[in-house]
C-alpha positions as semicolon CSV with decimal commas, in nm:
position;residue;x (nm);y (nm);z (nm)
1;X;19,450;12,065;8,870
2;X;19,164;12,015;9,119
3;X;19,157;11,681;9,298
4;X;18,819;11,563;9,427
5;X;18,808;11,262;9,658
6;X;18,479;11,082;9,731
7;X;18,524;10,904;10,064
8;X;18,155;10,836;10,133
9;X;17,996;10,524;9,985
10;X;17,729;10,607;9,731
11;X;17,808;10,975;9,676
12;X;18,031;10,952;9,369
13;X;17,763;11,092;9,139
14;X;17,731;11,418;9,333
15;X;18,106;11,478;9,317
16;X;18,120;11,385;8,949
17;X;17,852;11,649;8,892
18;X;18,064;11,897;9,089
19;X;18,357;11,822;8,857
20;X;18,146;11,887;8,548
21;X;18,007;12,211;8,687
22;X;18,359;12,328;8,768
23;X;18,504;12,267;8,421
24;X;18,196;12,423;8,263
25;X;18,267;12,742;8,457
26;X;18,646;12,721;8,423
27;X;18,729;12,541;8,096
28;X;19,105;12,556;8,146
29;X;19,073;12,353;8,467
30;X;19,152;11,981;8,496
31;X;18,989;11,761;8,759
32;X;19,116;11,438;8,912
33;X;18,854;11,209;9,069
34;X;18,932;10,938;9,323
35;X;18,691;10,734;9,531
36;X;18,713;10,506;9,830
37;X;18,425;10,298;9,689
38;X;18,342;10,227;9,325
39;X;18,420;10,451;9,032
40;X;18,261;10,739;8,844
41;X;18,144;10,566;8,526
42;X;18,158;10,755;8,199
43;X;18,297;11,097;8,286
44;X;18,228;11,245;7,943
45;X;18,511;11,499;7,940
46;X;18,880;11,496;7,849
47;X;18,939;11,740;8,136
48;X;18,822;11,494;8,400
49;X;19,060;11,218;8,504
50;X;19,012;10,923;8,733
51;X;19,272;10,733;8,933
52;X;19,271;10,471;9,206
53;X;19,306;10,600;9,560
54;X;19,660;10,502;9,666
55;X;19,736;10,307;9,983
56;X;19,805;10,537;10,275
57;X;20,178;10,470;10,285
58;X;20,420;10,767;10,299
59;X;20,625;10,670;9,991
60;X;20,318;10,587;9,781
61;X;20,134;10,899;9,894
62;X;20,430;11,124;9,810
63;X;20,458;10,967;9,464
64;X;20,086;11,018;9,401
65;X;20,097;11,386;9,500
66;X;20,419;11,445;9,303
67;X;20,258;11,294;8,992
68;X;19,930;11,487;9,001
69;X;20,049;11,799;9,187
70;X;19,698;11,925;9,269
71;X;19,644;12,297;9,319
72;X;19,322;12,231;9,511
73;X;19,196;11,929;9,703
74;X;18,827;11,874;9,779
75;X;18,797;11,590;10,029
76;X;18,435;11,492;10,092
77;X;18,273;11,336;10,399
78;X;18,561;11,213;10,617
79;X;18,766;10,893;10,654
80;X;19,084;11,098;10,637
81;X;19,406;10,935;10,510
82;X;19,692;11,091;10,710
83;X;19,989;11,036;10,480
84;X;19,805;11,139;10,167
85;X;19,667;11,456;10,324
86;X;19,995;11,558;10,486
87;X;20,175;11,507;10,157
88;X;19,920;11,728;9,980
89;X;19,958;11,996;10,247
90;X;20,337;11,990;10,215
91;X;20,292;12,029;9,840
92;X;20,115;12,363;9,899
93;X;19,773;12,235;9,794
94;X;19,473;12,446;9,894
95;X;19,272;12,194;10,100
96;X;18,896;12,180;10,151
97;X;18,700;11,933;10,362
98;X;18,339;11,948;10,242
99;X;18,017;11,772;10,335
100;X;18,176;11,642;10,655
101;X;17,955;11,400;10,847
102;X;17,979;11,245;11,194
103;X;17,995;10,893;11,055
104;X;18,294;10,995;10,848
105;X;18,488;11,038;11,174
106;X;18,390;10,726;11,366
107;X;18,670;10,489;11,269
108;X;18,880;10,311;11,528
109;X;19,174;10,543;11,457
110;X;18,954;10,850;11,512
111;X;18,837;10,716;11,848
112;X;19,166;10,584;11,984
113;X;19,417;10,825;11,829
114;X;19,240;11,161;11,860
115;X;19,560;11,356;11,797
116;X;19,572;11,223;11,438
117;X;19,240;11,367;11,313
118;X;19,304;11,682;11,516
119;X;19,632;11,735;11,331
120;X;19,474;11,653;10,996
121;X;19,180;11,889;11,044
122;X;19,429;12,168;11,105
123;X;19,567;12,117;10,752
124;X;19,242;12,216;10,583
125;X;19,201;12,574;10,468
126;X;18,823;12,541;10,455
127;X;18,583;12,301;10,631
128;X;18,206;12,258;10,594
129;X;17,985;12,025;10,798
130;X;17,659;11,893;10,657
131;X;17,462;11,921;10,982
132;X;17,480;12,023;11,348
133;X;17,582;11,674;11,453
134;X;17,886;11,680;11,224
135;X;17,965;12,035;11,331
136;X;17,974;11,928;11,696
137;X;18,187;11,623;11,619
138;X;18,450;11,829;11,436
139;X;18,455;12,081;11,720
140;X;18,513;11,799;11,968
141;X;18,805;11,685;11,753
142;X;18,969;12,024;11,776
143;X;18,847;12,228;11,477
144;X;18,759;12,579;11,584
145;X;18,391;12,660;11,542
146;X;18,493;12,989;11,382
147;X;18,692;12,795;11,123
148;X;18,395;12,588;11,002
149;X;18,075;12,644;10,809
150;X;17,743;12,463;10,809
151;X;17,615;12,379;10,462
152;X;17,355;12,159;10,296
153;X;17,480;11,812;10,192
154;X;17,593;11,774;9,833
155;X;17,345;11,602;9,603
156;X;17,350;11,507;9,236
157;X;17,195;11,764;9,008
158;X;17,067;11,765;8,652
159;X;17,252;11,910;8,357
160;X;17,044;12,129;8,127
161;X;17,057;12,030;7,761
162;X;17,084;12,297;7,491
163;X;16,790;12,407;7,277
164;X;16,760;12,667;7,003
165;X;16,553;12,961;7,131
166;X;16,399;13,018;6,787
167;X;16,281;12,657;6,769
168;X;16,141;12,679;7,120
169;X;15,952;13,000;7,042
170;X;15,814;12,871;6,712
171;X;15,718;12,536;6,861
172;X;15,541;12,695;7,157
173;X;15,339;12,909;6,916
174;X;15,255;12,604;6,704
175;X;15,143;12,399;7,005
176;X;14,925;12,677;7,140
177;X;14,922;12,532;7,491
178;X;14,840;12,175;7,387
179;X;14,924;11,908;7,647
180;X;15,240;11,730;7,530
181;X;15,426;11,424;7,649
182;X;15,761;11,291;7,538
183;X;15,901;10,943;7,492
184;X;16,275;11,020;7,514
185;X;16,531;10,794;7,340
186;X;16,262;10,542;7,259
187;X;16,382;10,187;7,203
188;X;16,258;10,041;6,872
189;X;16,099;9,744;7,049
190;X;15,910;9,985;7,275
191;X;15,757;10,189;6,994
192;X;15,438;9,983;6,946
193;X;15,374;9,993;7,322
194;X;15,431;10,369;7,343
195;X;15,189;10,429;7,054
196;X;14,932;10,203;7,221
197;X;14,977;10,400;7,545
198;X;14,925;10,724;7,353
199;X;14,599;10,601;7,199
200;X;14,478;10,511;7,546
201;X;14,581;10,850;7,689
202;X;14,403;11,028;7,401
203;X;14,073;10,903;7,543
204;X;14,137;11,115;7,854
205;X;14,290;11,413;7,668
206;X;14,188;11,429;7,303
207;X;14,427;11,717;7,217
208;X;14,727;11,533;7,360
209;X;15,044;11,533;7,147
210;X;15,314;11,265;7,170
211;X;15,673;11,357;7,081
212;X;15,827;11,025;6,983
213;X;16,202;11,073;7,005
214;X;16,470;10,835;6,873
215;X;16,846;10,845;6,832
216;X;16,848;10,647;6,508
217;X;16,686;10,775;6,182
218;X;16,600;10,420;6,074
219;X;16,406;10,359;6,394
220;X;16,223;10,689;6,343
221;X;16,123;10,592;5,989
222;X;15,988;10,258;6,110
223;X;15,794;10,437;6,387
224;X;15,639;10,678;6,139
225;X;15,514;10,390;5,926
226;X;15,381;10,210;6,233
227;X;15,196;10,523;6,355
228;X;15,042;10,582;6,012
229;X;14,930;10,219;5,998
230;X;14,748;10,274;6,329
231;X;14,563;10,573;6,187
232;X;14,750;10,833;6,391
233;X;14,821;11,170;6,232
234;X;15,199;11,216;6,217
235;X;15,448;11,499;6,157
236;X;15,821;11,439;6,113
237;X;16,045;11,704;6,268
238;X;16,349;11,591;6,068
239;X;16,157;11,665;5,747
240;X;16,070;12,015;5,866
241;X;15,725;11,920;5,988
242;X;15,567;12,137;6,258
243;X;15,273;11,994;6,452
244;X;14,938;12,156;6,378
245;X;14,616;12,122;6,573
246;X;14,543;11,786;6,412
247;X;14,887;11,627;6,467
248;X;14,880;11,345;6,721
249;X;15,241;11,222;6,698
250;X;15,554;11,427;6,627
251;X;15,858;11,213;6,543
252;X;16,224;11,315;6,575
253;X;16,549;11,123;6,527
254;X;16,810;11,370;6,655
255;X;16,949;11,340;7,009
256;X;17,075;11,698;6,983
257;X;16,711;11,809;6,993
258;X;16,634;11,636;7,323
259;X;16,671;11,958;7,521
260;X;16,397;12,114;7,309
261;X;16,151;11,831;7,370
262;X;16,221;11,823;7,743
263;X;16,132;12,192;7,760
264;X;15,794;12,151;7,591
265;X;15,686;11,819;7,745
266;X;15,470;11,818;8,056
267;X;15,538;11,446;8,111
268;X;15,843;11,249;7,995
269;X;15,867;10,873;7,960
270;X;16,222;10,742;7,992
271;X;16,254;10,540;7,672
272;X;16,448;10,217;7,706
273;X;16,321;10,155;8,059
274;X;16,065;9,899;7,944
275;X;16,327;9,684;7,769
276;X;16,654;9,710;7,969
277;X;16,823;9,967;7,745
278;X;17,159;10,114;7,843
279;X;17,063;10,447;7,685
280;X;16,800;10,559;7,937
281;X;16,815;10,936;7,993
282;X;16,965;11,065;8,315
283;X;16,659;11,122;8,539
284;X;16,817;11,419;8,716
285;X;16,867;11,599;8,385
286;X;16,510;11,522;8,283
287;X;16,377;11,659;8,613
288;X;16,591;11,974;8,577
289;X;16,386;12,070;8,269
290;X;16,064;12,086;8,469
291;X;15,887;11,775;8,342
292;X;15,719;11,496;8,537
293;X;15,878;11,154;8,488
294;X;15,728;10,814;8,414
295;X;15,949;10,511;8,366
296;X;15,952;10,134;8,326
297;X;16,106;9,868;8,552
298;X;16,448;9,844;8,379
299;X;16,649;10,158;8,450
300;X;16,999;10,016;8,491
301;X;17,234;10,253;8,675
302;X;16,957;10,505;8,750
303;X;16,785;10,308;9,027
304;X;16,904;10,537;9,308
305;X;16,816;10,855;9,119
306;X;16,466;10,735;9,033
307;X;16,409;10,609;9,386
308;X;16,486;10,958;9,518
309;X;16,263;11,121;9,259
310;X;15,980;10,875;9,315
311;X;15,997;10,919;9,694
312;X;15,976;11,295;9,640
313;X;15,667;11,257;9,423
314;X;15,845;11,356;9,100
315;X;15,842;11,020;8,918
316;X;15,609;10,725;8,870
317;X;15,687;10,367;8,767
318;X;15,477;10,167;8,518
319;X;15,509;9,809;8,396
320;X;15,342;9,790;8,054
321;X;15,182;10,002;7,779
322;X;14,839;9,998;7,946
323;X;14,970;10,132;8,276
324;X;15,182;10,384;8,082
325;X;14,878;10,516;7,897
326;X;14,676;10,545;8,216
327;X;14,963;10,717;8,398
328;X;15,010;10,972;8,120
329;X;14,636;11,042;8,115
330;X;14,646;11,118;8,487
331;X;14,980;11,298;8,502
332;X;14,914;11,530;8,207
333;X;14,655;11,734;8,398
334;X;14,805;12,076;8,482
335;X;14,783;12,053;8,861
336;X;14,922;11,700;8,876
337;X;15,206;11,771;8,635
338;X;15,302;12,097;8,807
339;X;15,314;11,926;9,147
340;X;15,544;11,653;9,015
341;X;15,765;11,896;8,823
342;X;15,812;12,113;9,133
343;X;15,899;11,806;9,340
344;X;16,162;11,710;9,082
345;X;16,304;12,062;9,078
346;X;16,340;12,051;9,457
347;X;16,538;11,726;9,429
348;X;16,782;11,845;9,163
349;X;16,845;12,185;9,322
350;X;16,897;12,057;9,677
351;X;17,247;12,145;9,787
352;X;17,293;12,402;9,507
353;X;17,408;12,672;9,750
354;X;17,675;12,438;9,887
355;X;17,793;12,361;9,537
356;X;17,812;12,729;9,443
357;X;18,007;12,808;9,760
358;X;18,265;12,535;9,687
359;X;18,313;12,651;9,329
360;X;18,342;13,014;9,436
361;X;18,623;12,926;9,679
362;X;18,803;12,723;9,414
363;X;18,772;13,005;9,161
364;X;18,905;13,262;9,406
365;X;19,204;13,049;9,502
366;X;19,296;12,967;9,142
367;X;19,259;13,331;9,043
368;X;19,501;13,431;9,320
369;X;19,749;13,164;9,213
370;X;19,738;13,289;8,855
371;X;19,784;13,650;8,960
372;X;20,072;13,551;9,185
373;X;20,239;13,371;8,895
374;X;20,228;13,670;8,663
């Protein structure tokens, strides 16, 4: 059992991603998530648990640790809870303070009772600070410089979706380098607008192919009829149709194929974002596949992610089908698309070395515990 505590406001997503990366690399592992602020949403795995952070009272803290009995604790940022941490240390938990920041150690208790954080810092087996300022603060509080590391802050990252290599190879050969854009998880009410945007973008790039992706076969059938009615040449992937040089729209209704389309698309529109859908793709995962992102004004829980990507130059917002068509026509050019894709890749890989270092330490400790138990 690995317990991950998110003490910093707004950083739950990065630690949730850490939990998923850990169980992907060590399937027999279970992860407990707690947070000082908010929750972790849909965790998507039976191996990841969530519980409320207990009050920092000795009896309650002891009961919490006795119940979960964590082998490893990853405490992020700061805002240390003395009774909870001391109980975990007495339990023999391997303790890591990661992504420590100066503002995580600026509470009234830290300022007026310096012996408390000094004693708590001594309980951690491994400590990383996110910058020089945090490093200096921890040293002032009594942590030996030799017993700390500097590391990049943790950031959310994008999960790669699976794709069949044979399909990818065959599709790449069929496309022959044609510019391709994707409307991912298209909402049925958005379909007419996406097709109108495609017809507008075709004026700027006459060989442009639209992959119109749905999660419902009925919606895909309706879209095929609508595209045919507009005079667009259509192939249906679910029926075994491969796009040829004359195909203008390729329709698919299988969410399991999304990883394939993200790999071939130069530009991806986040379907559902024009009409307040709850099924908008995770922008970090989209960016991880090397595609530029365009999205509408209704992105639900992805506002922070898209703000980061937009500020980095990896994503662009549009408000209607006309602006979508114009944006695709501009973004599909090789230089523009490559610049945006690289910017997105930089966002989703930032902090990757820190993540790998944390997981390596966890793996090593758990391996030693297993060997010691044999």
